N, C-alpha and C positions, 0 to 999 in steps of 0.2 A: 734550299740550301744542296739537298739531294742532287740536284740538277748542276748545279755549281760546282759540286765535287766531282759529278760525272763527266761533264764537260772539260774539267782540267786533266783528269785521266786520260779522254780519248787525245786530248790534245798531246799529252806526254807521249800517248802510243803512237801519233804521226810522225811527231818530231823525230820518235827513236827508230821508226821505219825510213825517214828521209834521210837520216845519217847514216843508215847502213845502204843505201842504194848511191853509189857512186855514179855523177853526170857522164854523159857520154865522151866528154875531151878528156875524163881521166879515167877511163873504163881499161885502157891497155896499161897504162900504169899500175892501178890497182891492182889487176890480174895478176902483173909480174911479181906484185910486193907481195898479193895472198898465197901466190904459191912459192916464196921465199918464205913466208912465214909458216908455211903449213908444213914446209920440211923441217923447221925448224920446232914449233908448237903450234898447237891449234889456237885461233884466233877466235872472236866473237862467232859462235856458231848459231845454226838455226836453233838449235836447242835453247841456247840463250835468250834469243829472239823469243821463242813460244812462251818461256819460262815468264818472262817479262810482260808480255801480252796476257797470260791466263792471272799474274799478281794483278795485273790492272783489271781484268775482267771482275777477277774477286772485290778489289776495292771498288768496283762500279755497284757488284751487286750489294756489297755492305751498304754502301750509301742509299741504295733503294730500298734495303730492308730494315733500315734505321726508322723505328715508330717514334713518335712524339710520346710523353705522359700521358696526355689526354687519350689519345689512341691504345695504349696499353690498358688505361683504366678500361676502355671500352670492352678491349679484349675479354677481361676478367667476367664481365656477364653474359658471354655467348654460350648457349647450349652446347654441349658437345655430347658425341656417342649415336647411334641409329636412332634417328628420328622417322616415324612411319608417317606418311602422309596418306593424301586420298586416292581412293583406287587402288590400293595394296601398294602404291609406291613408295621409298623410303630413299632417303638420304643421310650419310652418314659424315659427321663433321668431327673432327679429331685436329688438335690442337698441334704446331708443326713443334717439335721439340728442338730444332737447329735454328729456329728465328723465332723468338717469343713474341706473340700478338698475331702471329698468321696460322690460317686455318686451312686444312685440306678439306674439299666440299664435292662429296663424289657419291654418285648413284648410276642408275642405268643409262648409260650412253653419255654421260659427261663426268669430268674432273676439272675441280679449279683449286688455285691457289689464292687464298684471298686474306684481306685484311681489313680493319676496321677502319671504317669512315665515319665522321661526326655528322649529325643530323641534325636538322632544327628541327624536325617534329619530334623528337625523342625515340624514334624506334632504331633500333641498333642495325647497321648495315654492314655487310662486307661486302668487299669488291674487288674482282678481279679485272682491272683497267685492261689488260691486254685481250682477254678475252670478251670482256664488255657485259659479264656477269655479276647477277647481286642478288646477294642472300639478305631478306628483310625479315628482321625477328621482332614481334611486338608480344604483348603481354601472355595471347592467347593462341596465338599461331606464328608461322613463320613460313615464307614464300621464297623461291630462287628462280629469277628472272634471267633472259638472256638479252639484254638491250639491242645488240647488235642484229640478233634474227627477229626481235620484237616478239617471243615468245616465253611464256610462262612454263617453266619447267618442272616445276613441283607446288604445289598448293595445300593448304590446309597441314600443313608440317607440325605436329605437337609432341614435342619434349614432355616428360611427366609434369614437370612444371607447369607448363603451359595449358597441358590437358585439365590439371585443377584449376586454373584461372578460367578455362571455357566453361568447365563445370559450373563453377560459381556463377558465371555471368548467364548460362541458360537457367539456372534456378532464380535467379536476383538481375535480372536486367538492367543496365543501366537507364535512367531517364532520357527521353529523346529530347534534344534539342528542342524539337519542335511543340513539344508539350508545355502547357503553361503551369508555371510553379503552383504548388500547392495554395500556399498563401495569396495568390490572384485569386483562385477558384472559391477561396472562403468570402470573399465581399458580396 
């Protein structure tokens, strides 16, 4: 749906641009009419064209910014704030006040504008499609990866909530999938 709206706005902009450019056959006639109109009153100006283009660009941005209810529900689960990571690094995740569901993820040497994406695994994912960056948040840690560069930018990042879960897992580790269930050992 977003792409359909964006395509319609782009088509409208190109039609407007073509309507503003006279062909070579009528260039002289248009020029003389334009100078006559300029003396009487200003016609469609560059300012109008620029304003129309800005409005269309705003429409495209609004179409891209629209998130589904499912994505907005995912956004409510994102941990925000200054999140410490391994090796003394940190990542700051802040909600974008102007666009609900979007987040700014900033750290040393990077800044991304991300939105939630549904995941099959249950992990919470934020993505910046243009930059190829992905923030993955699971129960006990988060990590930031740049898929285009093939690099992990931050790992072992833990919000206070994630630190509690990580501590709990250290004290009471989950059973391994390779271990036999206790009932099988009793036989």
